[in-house]
Residue frames as qw, qx, qy, qz and C-alpha x, y, z in Angstrom:
[[0.168, 0.002, -0.573, 0.802, 17.61, 21.51, -21.25],
 [0.417, -0.040, 0.054, -0.906, 14.29, 23.27, -21.67],
 [0.731, -0.100, -0.515, -0.436, 12.42, 19.99, -22.54],
 [0.515, -0.079, -0.783, 0.340, 13.78, 18.16, -19.47],
 [0.003, 0.074, 0.446, -0.892, 12.74, 21.07, -17.17],
 [0.548, -0.034, -0.179, -0.817, 9.29, 21.24, -18.87],
 [0.691, -0.106, -0.695, -0.169, 8.71, 17.44, -18.43],
 [0.355, -0.093, -0.722, 0.587, 9.70, 17.71, -14.79],
 [0.240, 0.011, 0.207, -0.948, 7.35, 20.59, -14.26],
 [0.623, -0.069, -0.395, -0.672, 4.52, 18.68, -15.88],
 [0.628, -0.117, -0.759, 0.127, 5.26, 15.64, -13.70],
 [0.125, -0.021, -0.541, 0.832, 5.33, 17.84, -10.66],
 [0.436, -0.012, -0.022, -0.900, 2.03, 19.46, -11.61],
 [0.692, -0.071, -0.595, -0.402, 0.40, 16.01, -12.29],
 [0.485, -0.156, -0.770, 0.383, 1.48, 14.56, -8.93],
 [0.063, 0.066, 0.403, -0.911, 0.16, 17.65, -7.10],
 [0.562, -0.038, -0.255, -0.786, -3.11, 17.39, -8.96],
 [0.664, -0.126, -0.730, -0.104, -3.48, 13.65, -8.05],
 [0.296, -0.122, -0.687, 0.652, -2.68, 14.34, -4.41],
 [0.247, 0.045, 0.180, -0.951, -5.27, 17.18, -4.32],
 [0.654, -0.051, -0.470, -0.590, -7.87, 14.96, -6.00],
 [0.572, -0.160, -0.781, 0.191, -7.34, 12.15, -3.43],
 [0.109, -0.138, -0.542, 0.822, -7.57, 14.69, -0.55],
 [0.419, 0.005, -0.117, -0.900, -10.74, 16.17, -2.06],
 [0.659, -0.133, -0.662, -0.331, -12.37, 12.63, -2.48],
 [0.423, -0.119, -0.746, 0.499, -11.37, 11.71, 1.16],
 [0.090, 0.095, 0.348, -0.928, -12.90, 14.98, 2.43],
 [0.566, -0.052, -0.329, -0.754, -16.19, 14.49, 0.50],
 [0.642, -0.148, -0.749, -0.077, -16.48, 10.89, 1.79],
 [0.308, -0.121, -0.641, 0.693, -15.76, 12.10, 5.36],
 [0.245, 0.042, 0.155, -0.956, -18.30, 14.86, 5.27],
 [0.634, -0.083, -0.478, -0.603, -20.90, 12.58, 3.71],
 [0.570, -0.189, -0.773, 0.203, -20.45, 9.95, 6.42],
 [0.099, -0.135, -0.506, 0.846, -20.78, 12.69, 9.09],
 [0.423, -0.005, -0.123, -0.898, -23.98, 14.00, 7.50],
 [0.637, -0.144, -0.704, -0.278, -25.39, 10.42, 7.34],
 [0.419, -0.151, -0.750, 0.489, -24.51, 9.83, 10.97],
 [0.075, 0.100, 0.310, -0.943, -26.00, 13.14, 12.18],
 [0.533, -0.058, -0.364, -0.762, -29.16, 12.59, 10.08],
 [0.625, -0.161, -0.761, -0.056, -29.56, 9.14, 11.52],
 [0.270, -0.158, -0.637, 0.705, -29.07, 10.44, 15.08],
 [0.264, 0.029, 0.084, -0.960, -31.55, 13.24, 14.54],
 [0.606, -0.118, -0.520, -0.590, -34.23, 10.94, 13.12],
 [0.561, -0.196, -0.780, 0.194, -33.87, 8.47, 15.92],
 [0.144, -0.195, -0.523, 0.817, -34.22, 11.24, 18.55],
 [0.360, 0.036, -0.149, -0.920, -37.06, 12.83, 16.77],
 [0.632, -0.179, -0.661, -0.364, -39.01, 9.58, 16.59],
 [0.411, -0.215, -0.751, 0.470, -38.32, 8.91, 20.26],
 [0.068, 0.126, 0.281, -0.949, -39.74, 12.40, 21.15],
 [0.476, -0.042, -0.410, -0.777, -42.77, 11.74, 18.98],
 [0.613, -0.188, -0.763, -0.077, -43.48, 8.46, 20.80],
 [0.266, -0.105, -0.691, 0.664, -43.34, 9.95, 24.17]]
C-alpha cells in the first residue's frame, strides 16, 4: 500500500514539475519576444528622431 501511494505521489510531482517547466519556458519566450519588439520599436523611433 505504501509503495503504491509513494509511486502515485512521485508521478503527481513529476507531472506538476513538467507543467511548471512548460509554463516557465513559454513565459520566458513571451517576455523575450516582447523585449525584442519594444527594442525594435524604440530603435526605429530613435533613428527617425535623429534624421529629423
